C-alpha positions as CSV (number, residue, x, y, z in Angstrom):
1,M,0.0,0.0,0.0
2,A,2.9,2.4,0.8
3,A,4.5,1.7,-2.5
4,E,1.2,2.4,-4.3
5,S,0.7,5.7,-2.4
6,K,4.2,6.8,-3.3
7,T,3.6,6.0,-7.0
8,S,0.3,7.8,-7.0
9,F,1.8,11.0,-5.8
10,S,4.9,11.1,-7.9
11,T,6.6,14.3,-8.9
12,S,4.9,14.4,-12.4
13,R,1.5,13.8,-10.8
14,R,2.0,16.6,-8.3
15,W,2.9,19.0,-11.1
16,A,-0.2,17.8,-13.1
17,I,-2.4,18.5,-10.1
18,G,-0.8,21.9,-9.6
19,L,-1.2,22.8,-13.3
20,D,-4.9,21.7,-13.2
21,V,-5.5,24.0,-10.2
22,V,-3.9,27.0,-12.0
23,V,-5.8,26.4,-15.2
24,R,-9.1,26.1,-13.3
25,T,-8.4,29.3,-11.4
26,I,-7.6,31.2,-14.6
27,V,-10.9,30.0,-16.2
28,V,-12.9,31.1,-13.1
29,V,-11.2,34.5,-13.1
30,A,-12.0,34.9,-16.8
31,V,-15.6,34.0,-16.2
32,V,-15.8,36.4,-13.3
33,V,-14.3,39.3,-15.4
34,M,-16.8,38.7,-18.2
35,A,-19.7,38.6,-15.7
36,N,-18.4,41.9,-14.2
37,Y,-18.4,43.4,-17.7
38,L,-22.0,42.3,-18.3
39,G,-22.9,43.6,-14.8
40,V,-21.6,47.1,-15.8
41,S,-23.8,46.9,-18.9
42,F,-26.9,46.3,-16.7
43,S,-26.7,50.0,-15.8
44,R,-28.3,50.7,-19.2
45,Q,-31.6,49.7,-20.8
46,F,-31.3,46.9,-23.4
47,F,-33.6,44.9,-25.7
48,L,-33.9,41.3,-24.7
49,S,-34.4,38.8,-27.4
50,S,-34.6,35.1,-26.7
51,Q,-34.1,32.7,-29.6
52,T,-35.9,30.0,-27.6
53,R,-39.2,32.0,-27.5
54,I,-39.8,32.8,-31.1
55,H,-43.2,31.4,-32.2
56,L,-44.4,31.9,-35.7
57,S,-48.0,32.6,-36.4
58,P,-50.2,29.9,-37.9
59,R,-50.4,32.0,-41.0
60,T,-46.7,32.0,-41.5
61,V,-46.5,28.3,-40.8
62,S,-49.2,27.7,-43.5
63,V,-47.2,29.7,-46.0
64,L,-44.0,27.9,-45.2
65,Q,-45.7,24.5,-45.5
66,S,-47.1,25.4,-48.9
67,L,-43.7,26.4,-50.4
68,T,-42.0,24.4,-53.1
69,N,-39.3,26.9,-54.0
70,H,-35.8,27.4,-52.6
71,V,-35.3,30.9,-51.1
72,D,-32.0,32.6,-50.1
73,V,-32.2,35.2,-47.4
74,T,-29.3,37.5,-46.9
75,V,-29.2,39.6,-43.7
76,Y,-27.0,42.5,-44.7
77,Y,-26.7,43.9,-41.2
78,D,-24.5,45.5,-38.6
79,K,-24.3,42.7,-36.0
80,D,-24.1,45.3,-33.2
81,D,-27.5,46.7,-34.1
82,G,-30.1,46.0,-31.4
83,L,-32.5,44.2,-33.7
84,Y,-29.9,41.9,-35.3
85,T,-30.3,39.0,-32.9
86,T,-34.1,39.1,-33.1
87,I,-34.0,39.1,-36.9
88,M,-31.7,36.1,-37.0
89,A,-33.7,34.2,-34.4
90,L,-36.9,34.8,-36.4
91,L,-35.3,33.7,-39.7
92,K,-33.8,30.6,-38.1
93,E,-37.3,29.6,-37.1
94,Y,-38.4,30.0,-40.8
95,H,-35.5,27.7,-41.8
96,R,-36.3,25.2,-39.0
97,I,-39.9,24.8,-40.4
98,D,-38.7,24.8,-44.1
99,P,-35.0,24.0,-44.7
100,R,-35.4,25.4,-48.2
101,I,-35.2,28.9,-46.6
102,Q,-31.4,29.4,-46.4
103,V,-30.3,32.2,-44.2
104,K,-26.9,34.0,-44.5
105,A,-25.6,36.9,-42.4
106,V,-23.2,39.5,-43.8
107,D,-21.8,42.2,-41.6
108,Y,-21.0,45.1,-44.0
109,I,-18.6,46.6,-41.3
110,R,-16.6,43.5,-40.4
111,D,-16.8,41.7,-43.8
112,P,-16.3,44.4,-46.4
113,G,-15.2,42.0,-49.1
114,E,-18.2,39.8,-48.9
115,A,-20.4,42.8,-48.4
116,A,-19.1,44.3,-51.7
117,Q,-20.1,41.1,-53.5
118,I,-23.6,41.2,-52.0
119,A,-24.0,44.9,-52.9
120,N,-22.9,44.2,-56.5
121,K,-25.2,41.2,-56.8
122,Y,-28.3,43.0,-55.6
123,H,-27.5,46.5,-56.8
124,L,-27.3,48.0,-53.3
125,V,-26.0,51.6,-52.9
126,A,-24.0,53.1,-50.1
127,S,-27.0,54.1,-48.2
128,D,-28.5,50.6,-48.2
129,K,-27.4,49.6,-44.7
130,N,-29.2,47.1,-42.4
131,T,-31.1,45.4,-45.2
132,I,-32.8,42.0,-45.5
133,I,-32.9,40.5,-49.0
134,F,-35.2,37.6,-50.1
135,D,-34.1,35.9,-53.4
136,G,-36.4,33.3,-54.8
137,G,-34.6,32.1,-57.9
138,G,-34.2,35.6,-59.4
139,K,-37.3,37.2,-57.9
140,I,-35.9,39.6,-55.4
141,K,-37.5,41.6,-52.5
142,V,-35.4,44.0,-50.4
143,A,-36.6,45.5,-47.1
144,P,-34.8,48.2,-45.1
145,G,-34.3,47.4,-41.5
146,E,-35.9,50.6,-40.2
147,R,-39.3,49.2,-41.5
148,L,-39.0,46.2,-39.2
149,A,-39.9,48.0,-36.0
150,E,-42.3,50.6,-34.7
151,Y,-40.6,53.3,-32.6
152,G,-41.9,55.1,-29.6
153,P,-40.7,57.1,-26.6
154,V,-39.2,54.8,-23.8
155,G,-37.6,57.4,-21.5
156,M,-35.3,60.5,-21.3
157,K,-31.7,60.7,-22.1
158,D,-29.6,63.9,-21.9
159,K,-32.9,65.8,-21.3
160,K,-34.3,64.5,-24.6
161,I,-37.0,62.0,-25.2
162,E,-35.4,58.7,-26.3
163,F,-37.2,56.7,-29.0
164,R,-36.6,53.0,-29.3
165,P,-38.3,50.0,-30.9
166,V,-41.6,49.2,-29.1
167,A,-43.0,46.6,-31.6
168,F,-41.3,44.3,-34.0
169,D,-43.0,43.7,-37.4
170,G,-40.4,41.4,-38.9
171,E,-42.7,38.3,-39.3
172,K,-45.3,40.3,-41.1
173,M,-42.8,41.7,-43.5
174,F,-40.8,38.6,-44.0
175,T,-43.9,36.5,-44.8
176,S,-45.1,39.1,-47.3
177,M,-41.7,39.1,-49.0
178,L,-41.7,35.3,-49.0
179,M,-45.0,35.2,-50.8
180,A,-43.8,37.8,-53.3
181,V,-40.7,35.8,-54.4
182,T,-42.4,32.4,-54.5
183,T,-45.7,33.4,-56.3
184,S,-46.0,33.6,-60.0
185,R,-48.1,36.8,-60.0
186,P,-49.8,38.9,-57.4
187,F,-53.6,39.0,-57.1
188,M,-55.1,42.0,-58.8
189,A,-57.4,44.3,-56.9
190,Y,-59.1,47.3,-58.4
191,F,-60.3,50.3,-56.3
192,L,-63.2,52.1,-57.8
193,Q,-62.8,55.9,-58.3
194,G,-64.8,58.7,-59.8
195,D,-67.9,58.7,-57.5
196,G,-66.6,60.5,-54.4
197,E,-64.5,57.6,-53.0
198,P,-61.3,58.3,-50.9
199,S,-57.9,57.9,-52.5
200,L,-55.3,55.2,-52.0
201,A,-52.6,57.8,-52.4
202,D,-54.0,60.1,-49.7
203,S,-51.9,60.1,-46.5
204,S,-54.2,62.4,-44.6
205,S,-56.3,61.2,-41.7
206,A,-59.2,60.5,-44.1
207,G,-57.1,58.8,-46.8
208,Y,-56.7,55.1,-47.6
209,L,-52.9,55.0,-48.0
210,K,-52.5,52.5,-45.0
211,F,-55.4,50.3,-46.3
212,G,-53.6,50.0,-49.7
213,A,-50.3,49.2,-47.9
214,I,-52.0,46.4,-45.9
215,L,-53.2,44.7,-49.1
216,E,-49.7,45.0,-50.6
217,E,-48.3,43.2,-47.6
218,D,-50.6,40.3,-48.6
219,Y,-49.1,40.4,-52.1
220,I,-52.2,42.0,-53.6
221,E,-51.5,44.6,-56.3
222,I,-54.1,47.3,-56.0
223,N,-54.9,49.8,-58.8
224,P,-57.4,52.6,-59.3
225,L,-60.4,51.9,-61.6
226,S,-63.0,54.2,-63.2
227,L,-66.0,52.6,-64.9
228,L,-67.0,55.8,-66.6
229,G,-67.0,55.7,-70.3
230,S,-66.4,52.4,-72.2
231,R,-64.1,50.7,-69.7
232,D,-65.4,47.5,-68.1
233,V,-64.1,45.7,-65.0
234,P,-60.8,44.3,-66.2
235,R,-60.6,40.6,-66.9
236,D,-57.7,40.1,-64.5
237,C,-59.7,41.7,-61.6
238,D,-59.5,39.2,-58.7
239,L,-61.1,41.7,-56.2
240,L,-63.2,44.8,-56.7
241,I,-63.2,47.3,-53.9
242,I,-65.9,50.0,-53.7
243,A,-65.3,52.3,-50.6
244,G,-67.5,55.2,-49.5
245,P,-69.1,56.4,-52.8
246,T,-70.9,59.7,-52.1
247,Q,-72.4,60.2,-55.6
248,P,-74.9,58.0,-57.4
249,F,-73.5,55.5,-59.8
250,S,-74.7,55.7,-63.4
251,S,-76.9,52.9,-64.7
252,D,-73.9,51.9,-67.0
253,E,-71.6,51.6,-64.0
254,L,-74.1,49.5,-62.0
255,S,-74.6,47.2,-65.0
256,K,-70.8,46.6,-65.3
257,I,-70.6,45.9,-61.5
258,D,-73.5,43.5,-61.8
259,N,-72.0,41.6,-64.8
260,Y,-68.7,41.3,-62.9
261,L,-70.5,39.8,-59.8
262,S,-72.6,37.5,-61.9
263,G,-69.5,36.0,-63.4
264,G,-68.1,34.9,-60.1
265,G,-66.6,38.2,-59.0
266,R,-65.4,39.2,-55.6
267,L,-66.5,42.5,-54.0
268,L,-65.6,44.4,-50.8
269,A,-68.3,47.1,-50.5
270,L,-67.9,49.8,-47.8
271,F,-70.7,52.4,-47.4
272,A,-70.2,56.0,-46.4
273,P,-72.2,57.3,-43.4
274,D,-75.9,58.1,-43.9
275,Y,-77.7,60.5,-41.6
276,G,-81.2,59.6,-42.8
277,T,-82.2,63.1,-43.6
278,Q,-84.5,64.3,-46.4
279,N,-81.4,64.9,-48.5
280,H,-80.5,61.1,-48.4
281,V,-79.1,60.0,-51.8
282,S,-78.6,56.3,-52.6
283,S,-75.5,55.4,-54.6
284,G,-77.5,52.7,-56.4
285,L,-75.2,49.9,-55.2
286,E,-77.6,49.4,-52.3
287,D,-80.4,48.5,-54.7
288,L,-78.2,46.2,-56.7
289,L,-77.2,44.2,-53.6
290,A,-80.8,44.1,-52.4
291,E,-82.2,42.8,-55.7
292,H,-79.6,40.3,-56.6
293,W,-77.5,39.4,-53.6
294,G,-79.8,39.2,-50.6
295,V,-78.6,42.1,-48.4
296,N,-80.1,45.4,-47.6
297,V,-77.9,48.4,-46.5
298,G,-80.1,50.5,-44.2
299,I,-80.7,54.2,-44.1
300,G,-79.4,56.0,-41.0
301,Y,-76.7,54.9,-38.5
302,V,-76.6,52.6,-35.5
303,T,-76.0,53.9,-32.0
304,D,-74.8,51.4,-29.3
305,P,-74.6,52.9,-25.8
306,D,-73.1,49.6,-24.4
307,N,-70.1,49.8,-26.8
308,S,-69.9,53.5,-27.5
309,A,-66.3,54.8,-27.7
310,T,-67.2,58.5,-27.6
311,H,-69.6,60.7,-25.7
312,D,-71.7,61.4,-28.8
313,G,-71.9,57.8,-29.8
314,S,-70.4,58.4,-33.2
315,L,-67.7,55.8,-32.7
316,V,-68.6,52.3,-31.7
317,S,-66.3,49.5,-30.4
318,V,-67.8,46.4,-32.0
319,P,-66.8,43.0,-30.4
320,M,-65.8,40.3,-32.9
321,T,-67.6,37.1,-31.9
322,S,-68.4,35.5,-35.3
323,Q,-66.8,32.1,-36.2
324,H,-67.0,32.8,-39.9
325,P,-63.7,32.1,-41.6
326,A,-63.4,35.6,-42.8
327,V,-63.1,37.0,-39.3
328,N,-62.6,34.1,-36.8
329,S,-58.9,35.1,-36.5
330,L,-60.1,38.4,-34.9
331,A,-62.1,36.7,-32.2
332,G,-61.7,38.5,-28.8
333,S,-60.8,41.9,-30.4
334,S,-63.1,44.8,-31.3
335,L,-63.4,46.9,-34.5
336,L,-63.7,50.6,-34.1
337,M,-66.5,51.8,-36.5
338,A,-67.9,55.3,-37.2
339,L,-71.6,55.9,-37.7
340,P,-72.2,52.3,-39.0
341,R,-75.2,51.6,-41.2
342,P,-77.2,48.4,-40.5
343,I,-77.0,45.4,-42.8
344,T,-80.0,43.1,-43.0
345,R,-80.7,39.9,-44.9
346,I,-83.4,39.9,-47.6
347,N,-85.3,36.7,-48.5
348,N,-85.9,36.9,-52.2
349,P,-89.0,34.7,-53.1
350,D,-87.8,34.5,-56.7
351,A,-84.5,32.9,-55.8
352,P,-83.9,29.4,-54.5
353,N,-83.5,29.3,-50.7
354,D,-80.1,27.7,-50.9
355,S,-78.6,29.9,-53.7
356,L,-76.9,32.3,-51.3
357,T,-75.4,32.1,-47.8
358,V,-75.6,35.4,-45.9
359,S,-73.7,35.6,-42.6
360,A,-73.4,38.4,-40.1
361,L,-69.7,39.1,-39.3
362,A,-70.1,41.8,-36.7
363,T,-73.2,42.8,-34.7
364,S,-74.0,45.6,-32.3
365,S,-75.4,44.9,-28.7
366,E,-79.0,44.3,-27.9
367,D,-79.4,47.9,-26.6
368,S,-78.7,49.4,-30.0
369,T,-81.0,51.8,-31.8
370,L,-81.3,53.2,-35.3
371,S,-81.1,57.0,-35.9
372,T,-84.0,57.0,-38.3
373,K,-86.2,55.0,-35.8
374,P,-85.6,56.5,-32.3
375,G,-88.9,55.3,-30.9
376,F,-88.4,51.7,-31.8
377,P,-87.4,49.2,-29.2
378,P,-83.6,48.5,-28.9
379,Q,-82.3,45.5,-30.8
380,P,-79.0,44.2,-32.2
381,F,-78.0,45.2,-35.8
382,A,-75.6,43.4,-38.1
383,L,-73.0,45.9,-39.2
384,I,-70.9,43.7,-41.5
385,A,-72.2,40.8,-43.6
386,A,-70.7,38.2,-45.9
387,V,-72.5,36.8,-49.0
388,E,-71.4,33.6,-50.7
389,Q,-73.0,32.1,-53.8
390,N,-73.6,28.4,-53.3
391,P,-72.4,26.1,-56.1
392,V,-75.2,24.8,-58.3
393,K,-75.1,21.1,-59.1
394,G,-74.2,20.5,-62.7
395,I,-73.1,24.1,-63.4
396,A,-69.4,25.1,-63.0
397,N,-68.3,28.8,-63.0
398,A,-64.8,29.2,-64.4
399,N,-64.2,32.1,-62.1
400,G,-65.5,30.4,-59.0
401,N,-68.6,31.4,-56.9
402,T,-69.4,35.0,-56.1
403,R,-68.2,36.3,-52.7
404,I,-69.2,39.7,-51.2
405,I,-68.4,41.4,-48.0
406,V,-70.7,44.4,-47.2
407,V,-69.7,46.8,-44.5
408,G,-72.0,49.6,-43.2
409,D,-69.0,51.9,-42.7
410,S,-66.2,53.2,-44.9
411,L,-64.5,55.5,-42.4
412,F,-63.2,52.6,-40.2
413,L,-60.4,51.8,-42.8
414,D,-59.1,55.4,-43.1
415,N,-55.5,56.2,-42.0
416,D,-56.5,57.7,-38.7
417,I,-58.7,54.9,-37.4
418,I,-56.3,52.1,-38.6
419,L,-53.6,53.9,-36.7
420,D,-55.7,54.1,-33.6
421,R,-57.1,50.6,-33.9
422,P,-54.7,48.2,-35.8
423,V,-57.3,45.4,-35.6
424,N,-59.2,47.3,-38.3
425,G,-56.3,46.8,-40.6
426,D,-56.2,43.1,-39.7
427,F,-59.9,42.9,-40.7
428,A,-59.0,44.4,-44.1
429,S,-56.4,41.8,-44.6
430,S,-58.6,38.9,-43.4
431,A,-61.6,40.0,-45.4
432,A,-59.5,40.4,-48.6
433,N,-58.0,36.9,-48.2
434,W,-61.4,35.3,-47.6
435,L,-62.8,37.0,-50.7
436,L,-59.8,35.7,-52.7
437,D,-60.2,32.2,-51.3
438,R,-56.8,32.1,-49.7
439,P,-57.4,30.1,-46.5
440,T,-53.8,29.8,-45.5
441,L,-53.6,33.6,-45.0
442,L,-56.7,34.0,-42.9
443,N,-54.7,34.0,-39.6
444,G,-53.3,37.5,-39.0
445,I,-49.7,38.3,-38.1
446,G,-49.5,40.9,-35.3
447,P,-46.5,42.9,-34.2
448,Q,-44.3,41.4,-31.4
449,P,-43.8,43.7,-28.4
450,V,-40.2,44.8,-27.6
451,S,-39.2,44.5,-24.0
452,Y,-36.6,46.6,-22.2
453,F,-35.0,45.8,-18.9
454,H,-33.3,48.3,-16.6
455,L,-31.4,47.2,-13.5
456,V,-31.0,50.0,-11.0
457,M,-28.3,49.8,-8.3
458,T,-26.9,52.3,-5.8
459,Q,-23.2,53.1,-5.7
460,K,-22.8,51.1,-2.5
461,Q,-24.4,48.1,-4.1
462,I,-22.2,48.4,-7.1
463,R,-19.1,48.5,-5.0
464,N,-20.2,45.4,-3.0
465,V,-20.9,43.5,-6.2
466,R,-17.6,44.5,-7.7
467,W,-15.6,43.3,-4.6
468,L,-17.7,40.1,-4.6
469,L,-17.1,39.3,-8.2
470,L,-13.4,40.5,-8.5
471,G,-12.2,39.8,-5.0
472,A,-14.1,37.4,-2.8
473,L,-15.2,34.8,-5.3
474,P,-11.9,34.4,-7.2
475,G,-9.9,34.6,-3.9
476,A,-12.0,31.9,-2.3
477,V,-11.6,29.6,-5.4
478,M,-7.8,30.2,-5.4
479,A,-7.6,29.6,-1.6
480,V,-9.4,26.3,-1.9
481,G,-7.4,25.3,-4.9
482,G,-4.1,26.1,-3.0
483,L,-5.2,24.1,0.1
484,V,-6.0,21.1,-2.1
485,W,-2.7,21.3,-3.9
486,L,-0.7,21.6,-0.6
487,R,-2.5,18.7,0.9
488,R,-1.9,16.5,-2.0
489,R,1.8,17.3,-2.0
490,K,2.2,15.8,1.5
C-alpha cells in the first residue's frame, strides 16, 4: 500500500495537479471578469431577445408548408444593431420549419469584401445599410431594417425624449416578402374611383394609404379603376373594392358591376355614413345588392350605448364574436366603427332558398337603436355581412362562386382609425384573403412587443458586487485550490 501511495503522488502527478488548479483558477477569473463586464452593462436599458421563445403565427407556418421553391435570405446587417439577434432568431425559425429557406448573415462593417459582393449582386447603394434580401430564384425583394420596427418614446436621455423600438413587425414583412418571391403573380385588386371615393394615395387622416399598404403586404396589387365611359371591370380583376361612394352610380356603372359579380366576381363594399335626412341620396349599389345578392344596406346609423367609444356615440367599439372564416382570427378583439349603417338579410322569393349564404360578421349589442327610428325598441343590428353564392349542381363557373363582404362603414379603414385601432387593418387583410379564397392567409400576423430591462443599483451596491465578483469569489476559489494542492503534496 505504501508503494502504491508513493507512486500515485509522484513528482509528475504533483505538477499535473498543480497545473490543473492553476488552469481552473484562470478560467474562473476569466468568467468572473466577463460577468463583471456584463454587470456594468446592466446599468443601461437593453432589448432582450430570446431565440428559444420565437413562435411563428399559424399564417406564416401555413405559407412555409405550402412552399415548393428554394429561397435565399441575406441579412446585410451590422451585428451590433439592437434588432440583429431578433432578426436572425426569427429567420432561423423559418429555416427550421422549411429548410429550403437558407439564411446567411453578412456584416458590412466586419466583412467588407463579402459585403461588396452582395452589394454588387443585388445592386445596393452606399445608403443601403441594415437590409434584408429575399431571393427566390431571381425574384428579389429588399426590405430596409428601419421598417421592421415601430418606434416610440421609452424614456429620457440627456434631457431629450429617447425613441426606441416598441414593436417588431419582422414576421409580417418577411412572410409578405416570401410570398412575393415564390408566387407567379400577385392577385389584382381594383379600387373604384370617380364617384366620391377616398384615394389610395391620400396620406391624410381620411385617406386610404394605409389600407392599400396592408393589401400590398398580402401580395395583392391594387390599382385605381374608373367605370365611366367604355371601360369594363378588367378581366384580370380578382377583387373589386368600392369604398364610400358619395355620388350615385350611373346605370352603366351598375350594369358593369352586376355583370362582374354574376360571373363569379369578388367584392368588398364599404358604405359611407348616412344621416337619414330628407337629402338622403342612394348610390344605387344598395339597390343592386338588395335585388340580386340578398342584403339590404339600411338608411341612418346605429348607436350602441353599451359599446360607444365617444360621448356622442359616433364611434362604436364592435366586439368580434363570429366564427365565420373571414373573421374568426379576430375573435376576442373589437373593431372601431364610425356611424355604421345596419346590414340586413333579404329573403328573395324569386331565388332558391339555398342559392346564397348570408352571414353576419359583426353585430351591435341588444341595446342598439337606429337613428331613423328612435322610438323603436332597442335591438342588435348586423354591421358587416358576408355573402357567398352556393355552387349549383351541374353548373361550373370558371371564375368560382361569387363572394361579397358588405360593411356599413367606410371610415373605419381610413388612415386615422387604422392607426388608432390596428385590428381594423387586420380585418381588411382577413376580409380580402377570404374573398380571394386564400385560407392559408386568414390568420393574421401581429407585431411582437419589444421588452426593455433596466437594472438600478446604488453606488454602495455596485461596490459590494464589484468586490464580490473580483475579490471574494476568485480569492475563495484560489484559496481552496491552493489548500487542495498543498494537501496532495504531502
